[in-house]
Steps between C-alpha positions, in 0.01 A plus 500: 500500500272512196143462603140527421232547772134477422259621759118552511280712742236238548455255781871477455747322278859558401719339249881539502731369222866579499825397345624465862334372798337735759448443870132441543486742791613793272209440273216403743580640836737800513350730231250762621244361260597136536255216462491476887414873528223439240354224704480709818433850383411482133471850407489394135191294580205715482249269684475677832250235621803261508819704580705185572594224251505234770364195321846341464799555285754309303858523366634292197848502374742297281813353648829361355457275193666217681196491735263440207277731302203524731458817701506509884159617650429639841142575583325583822154614620673699780504871404828580321583775755466252786702217356829466670603209269459728201742753650758218585482330162501812281816643678697187400345406163605635161358439154504651152130444435242556774129510521328660815130524574274617775133400494174655563233240447269522205441120451592212730539456864798600713760216473849438382369314194330822380817726538695600194734442332377165356749259310515196291859366419704807395191719446397761755171695482334794674169694445359824626136568415192278445323285245152644429201290569717245664244278654342447155819435311698292762322159414551549126862620546594202724335256257687645211856433617685174488495249774857588620414862538157438659671271770776751542281762649536495866317812608167678421608831341412610150868598472610135527241388261618748259855347537337162418366648179843633427673163545231344284562757223871422496419139470253555219759711316746210507710607800462244786554683840647169633768475217840480671691667225248797473521545881867507486567749209167686522186502295590832328339827547289488175354170618423630844326811339292302258381270781407802707297643216327173447418492877329840475321410201358183650390672813331770294309237299383315820359829629332575156331149531325591823122462423305821483259386755777471754639838420161656573448287799814602674503862393426792751268782463356373180833474341659185363787302686827678495730266301803732455837338596807649626798280378836615608701177464865424543680187395867405489687179403839591662625680201232733366206690661162594341257729672154620386310812577145423391124579546223343292336830429513753230447806735676405827863524600674179614668490847839675475828347412823688510857403403855638538841390382859598574848390603465506876231508772633704786390647819523882476446517886204430731378228283463718191627251233584624154533313178805641332639470148865576450576376147579768252230366269226528747203704406319526837570517871217409724440522874255309699228758485507554123437154348400460125148386471404219267216584276161351566449164319851431430778232593834586645780263424846485673753277295892526534452835683293642223143639561250457231140637495240336258134601465225236565289581185164344575147631528593713798802672342500865381770618260461866578775637727278780607204279605414547863352212705320523825684402834168431679493133466850437630449746771179317607712196545744693717767526234684779341441529127775745427263672257631792309856466627806440314701442821379338825567627841 
């Protein structure tokens, strides 16, 4: 089984893409550090004021092509560890491309419509983090997207509005998210990546446009409003996956994002799942506690079982490999920044 598994130590999302299908339970329930475990006892979440990610969860996965290109989405506001239907479904459902997310609310109420993953046609979307200065950018962001994407937002989270910006960016680039042929064959990883970069750029510009008087008015302790964003996005079209690890800051670390690849995902006993690589040409063998960390302000792309990392070279990017960022901002949001580590535990 050739596979890539992308995981992050934030409020909790996981991505699996493999050549072969995986039983959902072997990804989201059985491993010691599964998405279910994260939701109940998230040791990787540093916010001890909220030890449980109990604000809902969601699973999204692609099915056989004969059933159409759209993913199947299952969401619930019931805590993941207490949802019997999740256990029942995951033990009998398999897919080669899976998104899983557990939610700890930053924006939006507790409702099914606010649970990730979000989707439109064949496109599936998740986000961990926040959009800085949200109440001052929400109106401008909403008014800046096309009518279809404005009407398509069913919840109240900054994450779903970011998805609307992404869909709008695709359309403006000449790729209609409702085009049947594109949904069948995929948009292409380069197209998805460019639309993600455009989404980040537009969010940053909206934040930059917040009036100075509003920044001062909302600031604490004589300081201006904190407008830093944590934008760990994940998007898939059924064929390719693109993720971002991003923070709109020159000095702070983004929330962590780790990945691993191999030829099999196996239980070594007691839920200790390992990613193994058996091919002679393999250059790395990874286990669940030693993921490879994605650099801050980078994209991770999975296409045809190949993993690619690209830098996001904007005003917040630093070319120096020895540059040390602060983990304080991500930690203040209850997230692991993975600062100063080559591998994540």
